[in-house]
N, C-alpha and C positions, 0 to 999 in steps of 0.2 A: 381452298385454302384452310389447312389446319389450325383451329384456334388452340387447342392445346395437344399434347401430346396423345397420340390416337391410342397406343398401348394402353395408357397411364386413366385414359378415359374409358375402355374396353375394361378394365379391372375394377374401376370403380362402377360402372355401371351395372357389373355381373354382380356385384357384392349388393350394391343395392337390391337387384333381382334376388338373392339369395336370401336376405334380410327380409324382404316382403311377403316372399314365400313363408318363412318359419312367422312370420307375424299374422299366417293364415289369410294375406292375401290374394285371391284369385290368381288364378295361372297367367289370364289372359290381361288382367290389369298389369299384373307384374312386367310379362313380358314388351308390352305397349310402352309404359313409361321409361322403364331400362333403357329400349332403343331410341325413345323419344331423345331423352337424356345424351344418351353415348352422342346422336346426331346433332343437337344442339350445341355440345360443348367439342365434338370435333369439326363439326363441319358450318356452324352457323344456323341462323334463320333462315337464310334464303336459298342455302341448296338443300337445308332439312324440306323445305316445302316441295324442292325439287323431287329429293327420293320419294317423298310421301306420295306425290303425284304419280309418278315411277310404280309405286308397289300397290298403288290401288287401281290402277288402271293394267298390270301385266295381267295376260291370261291364265296364269299360271297361280297367280294368287286369287283372282276372282273363282276359279275350280275349287281350288281348297278350301277357301271361304265357305261357300257354298255347299259343300259336298261336308264338310264338317257342321254345319247349321242341320242339313239335312239327316245326318246320322245321328245327331243329338236329338233331334226332333222324334225319329223315328222310336230311339230308345224310350223317350218322357211320354211319346204315344202308347208303345206296348205296356208302359207301366200302368198309366192313368186311365186308360178303355178296359183294362183287365185283360187283353191279350196274350201277356208273358204269362199270367196263371192258367188261362185254357193250355197254353203251350205246354208246360211244365205239366199240367194233370194229367195231360192227355198221353203224355210222353211218359209218366209215370204208368198210366192204366194200360200202356200198351208193352211195355217192357216189365217184365215180371223178375228179373235177374238183377238181385241187388247189387252186385258189384258193377254192373253196366251202368243202374241207376246212379250211384254215386259217383260215376264219371261222366257219363254222360248229361246229365242234368245240369251240374256247374256249367258244364262247355257249353249249353243251350244257353243258358243264362249269360254266359260269355260273348254272346253273338249280340247282345246288349249291351253297347260299351257305356254303362253308369258307374258313376265314380263310387266305389266300395260294395260295388253289386255283388261281391260274394256274399252279403248279409243275406239277399233275397233267396240263394240257394241254400245256405246253413241249415235250415228248419228240415228243408228235407232231403238232405244229406245226413242228419244227425237220426232220422227216424231210420233210415236204411242201414246206416254204419253201425247202428245198435245190434241189429240183425247179424251183422260180421263179425261183433264183438271187437270193434275199434276202440283205442281208448280216446282221451280228449285230445292228444297232441297229433294223434295220426287222422283223425277228424278234421281236425284245421288244414293239415297238409293237404289232404285229399282233397278239401274243397277249395283251397287255394291254387293248388297246382290245376286241377282239371278246368279249373274256370278260365286259365288263361292257355291252356295248351295249344288252342286253336287260331290265334291270335297273327302270331306270326303269318299264317298262310289265309288271314282272314280280309279280302280285300275293301271290306267294309268297317274298317276301323281309323279312326285317326291319325294312330300312328304311322300307317303304311301308305298312308295317302299323304302325309305331312312328309314322310322321307322320300317319297318320290318324286313330291313338289321341289323340295330344298337340293337332291341330287341330280333332278333330272333326269331318273330314271324310271323306267314304265314298272306300275306295279303287278303287271304280268311278270316280269324278269325278277323281279323281288321276290314273288311268292314260287317259283319254281325252284328258284336257289333255297328257300326255306322249308320248302316240304320234307327235306330229313332231319332237319330240327324237329319239326312239328312230331314226325314218327317216333323219334329219340325220347321226346318230351314226352309223348303217351306210353312208350314200353319204360321207361324209368320210372314212371309215375304209377304203375300198374305193378311194377318190381318192388318199390319201397313200399307201397301204401297197403297194394291189396293182394299180393302174391300170397302171402301165408293164409288167407283169410277162406273159409267156405263158404260156398254159396248156402242159406238156408233152406231147407225144403220147402215147397210150397204144396198148399191145399190142391189136391186133385179134384176137389168138389166142385173148387173156386169155380164160378161161372164164367164163360165166356162172351154171353150173348152182347157185352156192349164194346165188345173189340169194332166193329164197323165203326161205331159211333165214336170211338177213342182215334181209330186213325181217319177218321173225318175231321172232326177238331184237331188233330194234330197236324193235316195238311191244311187247313184253313188258316189255323194262327201263325204256321211257318212260312206260308203263300207272302208275306211281304218281303222276306229274307232271301227267297226263292227268286224273287223278280229282280231283285236288286243285283244280288249275284250274278243271276243268269245274264243280265244286262251287260254288266260288266264284262264279264270271262268270256261269256259265249258270244257276244254282239261286240265287244271292245268300246262299248259307250262310254262317254267321260263321267267319271264317276259322280259327279254332283247331278248330272240328268238320271243315274241309275238310284241314286239314293231317293230323288226328287220321285221318283216313280214308286219305289218302295212308299214312300209317305202318302203318294195318292192310295195305293192298294189297302193300305191300312186304312185311312179314312172311308174307304169304300166298303170295308169289310165291316168296321165298327159303328159308322156314322154317330161320331160321339158328338153330345149336346154342345150348343154355344159355349156354356160354361166351361166344359172342359177346354174347348181350345182357347177361351179368354184365359184361361190358367197357363196352358202350356207357353202362350205368348209372354207370361210374365216370368217365366221357369228362371231362374238366375242360373243354372248350370248350361241352358240352351244357349246364352248371350255368353256366358264364360267360356266355353268351348270355341264358339264363333269368335270370339275376340283375340284368342290364342292362337289362331291359326293366322289373323291377320297379323300380329304381333309376331309371330316366328318369321313371317317372310320381311316383316320389317326389320327386326331385328338382323337375320343375313344380309340384307340389300347395307344398312347403314356399315355393318362391319366391314364389306367389301368397300362401300364407298370412302368409308374415313380414312384407309390404308391398314387399317388393324389386324384385318385379315392377312394379309401380305407381309406384316410385322410378325405375327403370330407363327405363320407358315414358315419365315426366316427361321425363327427360333429355333422351334421345331427339328426344323431340318438340319441345323446344326447341333445338335443331341445325338445325331447319327441313328436314333432308335427306328426299327424297322417298322414298316408301315401296319403288319400285323399287330404290333404291340401297341402303337398310337390307337387304332380302331378298335382295338380290346379296351384298353385301360381307360382312354377319356370319356366316352360314351358313358360306359359302366359305372367309371367314378362317379361321375357329374349327375346318373340317375340315382344310385344308391344315396347323395347327398341330398337331392333334393324331392326324391321321390315322385318322380315325374319322367317319364316315357318322353313326353312331347317336349318337356323343358331341356331335357338334355340333348337330345336331337336337334333343337333347335340351336342350342350354343356349338354342341360339337360340329356341326358341319360349317360354319364359318371358319372356327377355329384350324379345321385341318385342311380346308379349303386351298389351301396354297402349298401343302404339303403330298394331299391323296388326290388323285385323280378320281372322281367316283365315276364309277363305270357298276355293272350291275353286283359284282363280287366285293367291292369295296361297301357301296352302299347299302348291302345286305349284313354283312358282318357289323357296320357301326349300328342297323337297326336291331339285330338280335343282341349284340352287348350292352347297349342302352337298355333294352327289355328285359334284360335277364339280371342287369343291374336293379332295374328296379323292384323285381319280383322280390329280393330280399332286404329291401331297402323298408328300415321301422318305421319309417311315415308311410309307407304303401299302406292307403286305406282298406283295401280286399285283407292286407295281414292283420291290420288293427282292428278292425270289427271282427274277424271270426275268431280271432286270439279271445278276443273280448265275450262272443258269443258262447262260447264251448270253455270258457273259461280256465282256457290251459295254460302253460309253461312257454312262453316264448323262446326260451334256450332250449326245450325238447323238442317244438317244432321247427326249428333253425335243425335239429341235428338231422330231420328227413329233408328240409328244404334244402339246407346249402349242398350237401351231395347230389341231388336231383339237378340244382342249377350247376354245377362243377360239369355233370356228365353232358347237358346239353351245350354248354358254351364249348365242351371238346367238339363235339357233334358240328358246330358252328365253323370252329377251327378247322376240322378235316375238310368240310364242305369248301371253305375258301382256300384251302391247301392244293385241292386235286380238280378241282374246277375254275 
């Protein structure tokens, strides 16, 4: 039995969620506290305990939580052990084309989903972009854009794992549908950021004696990612098991000291991401159990808005407002659950819409850090970023309509 009107409680809880985010409270805490508030006010203490227990024991929740933990642990391990430096250094030594370097290096850094990680690739992009004659705003665009182009089809990211868990659509099905968008994002990034540049001439006398060493270092440093993706895509193992194998691979390669491992377990982002995964599932279950999802779905149905509009506008607007893909997905799924049947095409469009809304959000950390690093004008960066995002969104809509 509901204590208060579920829709009113939902609105109050979401307002609290937004306020907490803008007050710089972590996403995990914000999602979990908002879900608990919604549950207590709409369901009461006893039913809250029931929903909490159900969420904690769900196979989907356990897989999502452990996968998120190991994904973030991989990212922190890459950074703390210096393996990410080996990866980028060897790649830079192996590739001599400046245009390829400024596009590939941010994408490689993007494989490690660290908040604000574009700052890691900015110094590398800066050096090569100078050779291409790019100004500060184009350097920003290239660094931000190419860091994120792989993510829609990358199985080892919390965004796609969360979408799959909440919509009950397989990761493989999401990836297949999003490959076209990735190709379009790469093409539009090159067209807007690099098309008119000329690759600088290289010194013909430059030694190539380190090519084998660079290749060996590249393969070694890239191995944990290769193992994780291979286990997920080729053997179709649960993402939690695959990412755990990736973590074991990093530990075997780097053999970090005990002090580093202790530091890892004290890492705030590690536990924040893990809690966010649980909070997202709890929020979804509470929204459904309280009846808020049904009421919201009915209200949206009465507007007679087409499904494609709902899936495009709701996630992208939420992502833009809160600067979080995960948060937007966690909110959008229960809001749209009664109106939209989640199959691969609808889940994919929801994910892409949230992701692209996040790309242009003024609170997007990669955006903020990159603009600060290059001392660029935000308006000038938007001159490149917004058209690229619109073209990518059109590609997502085309995919939705024809397949």
